[in-house]
C-alpha positions as CSV (number, residue, x, y, z in Angstrom):
1,M,-17.1,-84.6,23.8
2,A,-14.5,-85.2,21.1
3,K,-17.2,-87.0,19.0
4,D,-19.5,-84.0,19.3
5,R,-16.8,-81.6,18.2
6,S,-15.9,-83.7,15.2
7,S,-19.5,-84.0,14.1
8,S,-20.1,-80.3,14.4
9,S,-17.1,-79.6,12.2
10,D,-18.3,-82.1,9.7
11,Y,-21.6,-80.0,9.4
12,V,-19.9,-76.6,9.2
13,A,-17.5,-77.3,6.4
14,P,-20.2,-78.4,3.9
15,I,-22.5,-75.4,4.9
16,R,-19.6,-73.0,4.3
17,R,-18.9,-74.4,0.9
18,L,-22.6,-74.3,0.0
19,L,-22.9,-70.6,1.1
20,T,-19.8,-69.8,-0.9
21,A,-21.3,-71.5,-4.0
22,V,-24.6,-69.7,-3.6
23,L,-22.9,-66.3,-3.2
24,A,-20.8,-66.9,-6.3
25,L,-23.9,-68.0,-8.3
26,A,-25.8,-64.9,-7.1
27,L,-22.9,-62.6,-8.1
28,I,-22.7,-64.3,-11.5
29,A,-26.4,-64.0,-12.0
30,T,-26.4,-60.3,-11.0
31,F,-23.5,-59.6,-13.4
32,I,-25.4,-61.4,-16.2
33,V,-28.6,-59.6,-15.5
34,W,-26.8,-56.3,-15.4
35,R,-25.2,-56.9,-18.7
36,I,-28.3,-58.1,-20.6
37,D,-29.5,-55.5,-23.1
38,S,-33.3,-55.9,-23.0
39,P,-36.1,-53.5,-22.2
40,R,-37.6,-55.8,-19.6
41,V,-34.3,-56.4,-17.9
42,E,-33.7,-52.6,-18.0
43,R,-37.1,-52.0,-16.2
44,F,-36.1,-54.7,-13.7
45,R,-32.8,-53.0,-13.1
46,A,-34.4,-49.7,-12.6
47,Q,-36.9,-51.1,-10.1
48,V,-34.1,-52.8,-8.2
49,T,-32.1,-49.6,-8.1
50,D,-35.1,-47.6,-6.9
51,R,-35.7,-50.0,-4.0
52,I,-32.1,-50.7,-2.9
53,V,-30.0,-47.6,-3.5
54,P,-32.0,-45.1,-1.3
55,N,-31.7,-47.6,1.6
56,F,-27.9,-47.5,1.3
57,D,-27.4,-43.8,1.9
58,W,-26.0,-44.6,5.3
59,A,-23.4,-46.8,3.7
60,M,-22.5,-44.2,1.1
61,A,-22.1,-41.4,3.6
62,P,-18.5,-42.3,4.7
63,V,-17.5,-42.7,1.1
64,T,-19.0,-39.4,0.1
65,G,-17.5,-37.7,3.1
66,T,-14.0,-39.1,2.3
67,I,-14.3,-38.0,-1.3
68,N,-15.4,-34.5,-0.2
69,L,-12.5,-34.4,2.3
70,V,-10.0,-35.2,-0.4
71,R,-11.5,-32.6,-2.7
72,N,-11.4,-30.0,0.1
73,F,-7.8,-30.9,1.0
74,R,-6.8,-30.4,-2.7
75,S,-8.7,-27.1,-2.8
76,Y,-7.0,-25.9,0.4
77,Q,-3.6,-26.9,-1.0
78,R,-4.2,-24.8,-4.1
79,I,-5.4,-21.9,-2.0
80,A,-2.3,-22.1,0.2
81,E,-0.1,-22.1,-2.9
82,Q,-2.0,-19.1,-4.4
83,N,-1.7,-17.3,-1.0
84,A,2.1,-17.9,-0.9
85,E,2.4,-16.6,-4.4
86,L,0.4,-13.5,-3.6
87,R,2.5,-12.9,-0.5
88,R,5.7,-13.1,-2.7
89,E,4.2,-10.7,-5.2
90,L,3.0,-8.4,-2.4
91,R,6.6,-8.2,-0.9
92,K,7.9,-7.3,-4.4
93,M,5.3,-4.7,-4.8
94,Q,6.1,-3.2,-1.3
95,A,9.8,-3.0,-2.3
96,W,8.8,-1.2,-5.5
97,K,6.4,1.1,-3.6
98,E,9.2,2.0,-1.1
99,A,11.5,2.8,-4.0
100,A,8.9,4.9,-5.6
101,V,8.1,6.8,-2.4
102,Q,11.8,7.5,-1.8
103,L,12.2,8.8,-5.4
104,E,9.1,10.9,-5.0
105,Q,10.3,12.4,-1.8
106,E,13.8,13.0,-3.2
107,N,12.2,14.6,-6.2
108,A,10.0,16.8,-4.0
109,R,13.0,17.9,-1.9
110,L,15.0,18.7,-5.0
111,L,12.1,20.7,-6.4
112,D,11.8,22.6,-3.1
113,L,15.5,23.3,-3.1
114,N,15.2,24.8,-6.6
115,N,11.9,26.6,-6.3
116,V,11.4,27.8,-2.7
117,R,11.9,31.6,-2.5
118,L,12.7,33.4,0.8
119,D,14.1,36.8,1.3
120,P,15.4,38.0,-2.1
121,R,18.6,39.2,-0.4
122,L,19.3,35.6,0.7
123,T,21.2,33.2,-1.5
124,V,21.6,29.6,-0.9
125,I,24.1,26.8,-1.3
126,S,22.7,23.3,-1.8
127,G,24.6,20.4,-0.2
128,M,24.1,16.7,0.3
129,V,24.1,15.0,3.7
130,L,27.2,12.7,3.9
131,A,26.6,11.1,7.3
132,D,25.0,11.5,10.6
133,S,27.7,12.2,13.1
134,G,25.4,12.5,16.0
135,S,25.1,10.7,19.3
136,P,22.6,10.4,22.1
137,F,24.1,13.6,23.5
138,R,25.0,15.4,20.2
139,Q,22.7,15.6,17.2
140,S,24.3,16.8,14.0
141,V,24.9,15.9,10.4
142,L,27.8,16.5,7.9
143,L,27.4,18.3,4.5
144,N,29.6,18.0,1.5
145,V,30.1,21.8,1.2
146,G,32.6,23.8,3.3
147,A,34.9,26.7,3.3
148,R,35.7,26.4,-0.4
149,D,32.0,27.2,-1.0
150,G,32.1,30.2,1.3
151,L,30.3,28.7,4.3
152,V,30.4,30.6,7.6
153,D,29.6,29.4,11.1
154,G,26.0,30.2,12.2
155,W,24.3,30.1,8.8
156,A,20.9,28.5,8.8
157,T,20.1,25.2,7.0
158,M,16.8,24.0,5.6
159,D,15.5,20.9,3.9
160,G,13.3,22.8,1.5
161,I,10.3,23.0,3.8
162,G,11.5,23.8,7.3
163,L,14.5,24.9,9.3
164,V,16.9,22.1,10.2
165,G,19.7,23.7,12.1
166,R,22.8,25.9,11.9
167,I,26.3,25.5,10.6
168,S,28.7,24.8,13.5
169,G,32.2,23.9,12.3
170,V,33.5,24.4,8.8
171,A,36.2,22.5,7.1
172,E,37.6,22.9,3.6
173,N,35.2,20.5,1.9
174,T,32.7,19.7,4.6
175,A,30.6,21.4,7.3
176,R,28.8,20.2,10.4
177,V,25.2,21.1,11.1
178,I,23.8,21.3,14.6
179,L,20.2,20.2,14.4
180,L,17.4,22.0,16.2
181,T,16.8,19.0,18.3
182,D,20.3,19.2,19.8
183,A,20.5,20.2,23.5
184,S,22.8,23.2,22.6
185,S,20.3,24.6,20.1
186,R,18.4,27.8,21.1
187,I,16.3,29.5,18.4
188,P,14.4,32.8,18.9
189,A,10.9,32.2,17.4
190,T,7.6,33.9,16.8
191,I,4.4,32.0,17.1
192,Q,1.6,32.9,14.7
193,P,-1.1,34.1,14.7
194,S,-0.7,35.4,18.2
195,G,2.7,36.9,17.5
196,Q,4.1,35.6,20.8
197,R,7.9,35.5,21.2
198,A,9.5,32.4,22.5
199,I,12.7,30.2,22.5
200,V,12.7,26.8,20.8
201,A,15.2,24.9,22.9
202,G,16.5,21.5,21.8
203,D,16.5,18.7,24.3
204,N,17.6,15.7,22.2
205,S,14.0,14.8,21.5
206,A,12.0,14.8,18.2
207,N,9.8,17.7,19.4
208,P,11.8,20.4,21.2
209,P,9.9,22.4,23.9
210,V,8.9,26.0,23.8
211,D,10.5,28.1,26.5
212,F,10.2,31.7,27.8
213,L,6.8,32.1,26.3
214,E,5.4,35.6,27.0
215,N,1.7,34.6,27.3
216,P,1.0,30.8,27.0
217,D,-2.8,31.4,27.1
218,L,-2.6,32.9,23.6
219,V,-0.9,29.9,22.1
220,R,-2.9,26.9,20.8
221,P,-1.8,23.6,19.3
222,G,-1.5,23.9,15.6
223,D,-0.1,27.5,15.7
224,R,2.8,28.0,13.3
225,V,6.3,28.7,14.6
226,F,8.7,30.9,12.6
227,S,12.2,32.2,13.3
228,S,12.0,35.7,14.7
229,G,15.4,37.0,13.6
230,D,16.2,38.3,17.1
231,G,19.9,38.4,17.8
232,G,20.7,38.4,14.1
233,V,21.6,34.7,14.1
234,F,18.9,33.5,11.7
235,P,16.8,35.5,9.2
236,A,13.2,36.1,10.2
237,G,10.3,34.2,8.8
238,L,11.9,30.7,8.4
239,L,9.3,28.0,9.1
240,I,10.2,25.9,12.1
241,G,7.0,23.8,12.7
242,E,3.8,23.9,14.6
243,V,2.9,23.9,18.2
244,V,1.8,20.6,19.9
245,K,1.1,19.7,23.5
246,D,2.8,16.6,25.0
247,P,1.0,14.3,27.5
248,G,2.3,16.4,30.4
249,G,0.7,19.5,29.0
250,R,4.0,21.2,28.0
251,L,4.0,23.1,24.7
252,R,6.4,21.6,22.1
253,V,7.2,22.1,18.4
254,R,6.5,19.5,15.8
255,L,9.3,20.3,13.3
256,A,8.4,20.9,9.7
257,A,11.6,19.4,8.4
258,D,11.7,15.7,7.7
259,Y,14.5,14.6,10.1
260,E,14.0,10.9,9.1
261,R,15.2,11.6,5.5
262,L,17.8,14.4,5.6
263,E,19.5,13.9,2.2
264,F,19.8,17.5,0.8
265,L,20.0,20.7,2.7
266,R,20.0,24.4,1.7
267,V,22.5,26.6,3.5
268,L,21.2,30.2,3.6
269,R,23.9,32.9,3.1
270,H,23.0,35.5,5.7
271,Y,25.4,38.3,6.5
272,G,23.2,39.9,9.1
273,N,21.3,43.1,8.9
274,E,22.9,46.3,7.9
275,P,23.6,48.4,11.0
276,V,21.8,51.7,11.4
277,S,24.2,54.6,11.7
278,D,22.1,57.7,11.5
279,T,18.9,57.2,13.6
280,A,17.9,60.8,13.3
281,Q,17.3,60.5,9.6
282,I,15.1,57.5,10.2
283,I,13.0,59.1,13.0
284,T,12.2,62.2,11.0
285,P,13.3,63.5,7.6
286,D,15.0,66.8,7.0
287,Q,12.5,69.7,7.1
288,P,13.1,73.4,6.7
289,V,13.1,75.3,10.0
290,T,10.2,77.7,10.2
291,R,10.6,80.6,12.5
292,V,7.7,82.3,14.3
293,G,6.6,85.4,12.5
294,E,8.0,84.5,9.1
């Protein structure tokens, strides 16, 4: 057994050396043939390429796939970097957009404060909102105008578009405004175009309900709500908002004032209506008395 093993190993070693030498010679010959600059050799190389290369597509497929994978990975990496850069630019643009929107809204409110005309007998005092001193049970804001500016309790405040609330508490340099959404707020209102009288009662929600409506069948969502002037608290004709209906079917008011951005308010000087002292002169004018027979 030992003799057979030694004899087999004696045959394997020369054969291995022979195959190595043949392979080396074949590689050298291939290199030399591939480097010879001759038309015949060029035609030979072309024939060899046409016969061998198409048959090695299966061998080139993993290499081609790996190359494509690397290219796709680099492409995805560039796309990810571009996406991150676009996101950063988008965040910057959103910040600029928010600043532009705020400036536009502030400009619109200031223009409204300067240009809106109500009753010519009414004059206004413009003030800036200092802080929101409200709570879940009390909704109010502070203004930077007060008794030195002639403010009186009960005067109406607007943001240039709609009614916001009334003055409730005046100090020397500041005043407190109770908002229409406060639970203590009760505003006599007229709903147009039906002319229905109602009370807009605050309940600490964004859309106060409509109470004591004369005929609810005549009121539709979208109808405009104005102050009626009843009781002499507010002037008549101040825009409050429009009628909406909540999921429970109750009529509420979507306020026209922008309560999310209360920065400037107009306080309406309203000294009430002049009392009527001589009703007879209003009912009928003075006429000469005509006697029968004259």
